[in-house]
C-alpha angles and dihedrals in degrees: 000000000000135000129234118199118242137162112241115098120242120256116201114213098168137323106201125092109256094020114132105256104170136261134321141190132193125211113200128204124183140012137000090270089061090050087051090050092048090057087054091047090053090045095052091048093049089048088056097051107274123126129212115261118247119245091259092052092047092052092048093039087230092151137122098226127026119186128197113201104197138206126214101192100098127061092238092051091108093046093048090048096050091041090056092046090050090055090046090054087067089056091050092052087056092045111028092182092063115110121213122204131185124204140157134062099328089050090052091052101040103021096139094042095053096061091045096047095040103035091175088069111103103194136020121190132170132223092275095048105059092120090058094062101095090049091049091052090048092049092047091052092050099039101036087226131112113255123218124193103215100175113122101178116077128170097187131074127236085232088071092062124090112277138212106193122212091215132049092204106036131050138188112223119190114215096175141001129212134023135257095196124101104214106171094226098047130100096181097100088057094050102035101025130216118340115277122181129213117228115264093237091054092051094047091048091054089049093049088050091052092049091049087057093053103269113149102183136034132190116211110221135204139128088249107008096178092059087060112131097020090103089067096037102263110121092179097049097108095052090047090050089054090050091049090052086058091062094057108106113230097020104118105176135029124187132171140200139226124005123180116231092225094062100034107122138190093248089063091052089050092049090051092050097043102041109081099208095046104098123233090239123118129182104194115175111225099173092183141010092214119089090206090057092044089055090050090049088050091234106161098222138060134225094261092059091045094053092046090056090051090049092052092046092052093043090055095038114023091183094056117135110212125195130178149182124245133186119206124197099025112170111282093018110145129194088258090055090049091050088055089055090049091050092049092049088052089052097042096047096203115202086227141343136211101221118194132190106228115254125179118246114208111248096025120113092237090061090068094050125097106279128225114239113268093234091054090050091050092051092050091049091052093051095046092045092053091050094049091047089055092051092044092053090051091051090051092051091053088067093062113118092011125121115240136184113229127194103213114233102169151318117309089215091071108212091005100092091178091064110122091222128086133193139213145127129281121225098278092048104260116143114246128193111203128201108210109227118242113277097026125109119248109262116238130229107283096030119121117229123197109201146151118258110234101180138015109217128192098283105355142035130253119213113186098155123194104217090188088063090050099260116149123262122154135146130214110193123223 
């Protein structure tokens, strides 16, 4: 841990574990793993005496500690981080006792630079130093200097830290961290390190603990979940983990993200199809429909293998909803390469796709390659996005008239808790807004509603069932 000089004087609010120290809020950028880590950041702060800020305190930024959990995937990640920190400097001028901390992937990459460029920051900690945050804040108060966690080697997992979950019904459960692949566009190995797997018993114990606290669904997380277990010589560990989840009483839904096509095996498909609480939902990153571009990306599969996996999944689970990631404008991508991606998207018929304009990340091999002009990238993005929107709309319309089972996660009326409409996700992950028929009580978060889809909207489903006309509406309480 190092110190960086700064001007603001320290303000001591308490220095003993468990002592009330004020309020905190966490602002999260990036992927599901960052959301998972933010729950651990919240947990470790609460374990050391902090309390979550109220909604009013969050809106006014009248908090004692504010944490930015950063992402490094996009080119503008640094700009977004410093822009946010610049705004937060204004909050600190209004409230000099506020402490600001920066964590996550950008903090892991630029940990020394952040405290120098933004001297109003009190603590900087990387992805492997979450547990150090309370100590960093204490030291910053006492010394009047910004504290930076510089350690890069960690033997523990963030999942072993205390947790404050954002949802009472759903939980993120990490099964591994890091990545052993060498994709030329990706910064993850630099921020998360080599892949490390948690032991199955530890994972299952965490899931059982979640269920005992009322959680109904879990999402298993990892950079490459289907390579889980290979580090200790068990190539079928992930499929067996899925089957073991099926034996946990009270666990209604299991999801996972993200698998890598190169390691996706038949035993995983069989486990998905044969384990009742494993959802028929698959997020399978494609990245490009051109084999030439896949080679340049150093992706260890080709389009033929990818489409064979999709065919097997749909044969085993005809109702499976498949989503993907695609990068357009990767260095060396020609119009012919892009058209191959368009053709594959037409064949694959993804339920949705996260489409990214390629942006170089410093330190990655692709950043040194000849870049595609930005205007070309934008044009290709627009064309692919339009195609995928058309396919997504068709997928949503195919749900019309079908009965779906929806786990309620909130009120569709947003802040209007009196709204007679609830929202949640059906078993394959699609968002559903449900109008509660007249005379029925409003379902609560955690309830399961079986209902008839009456309309497929652009990116979600509407279920306004008419029970008098025989459309399905039933509630199973949590």
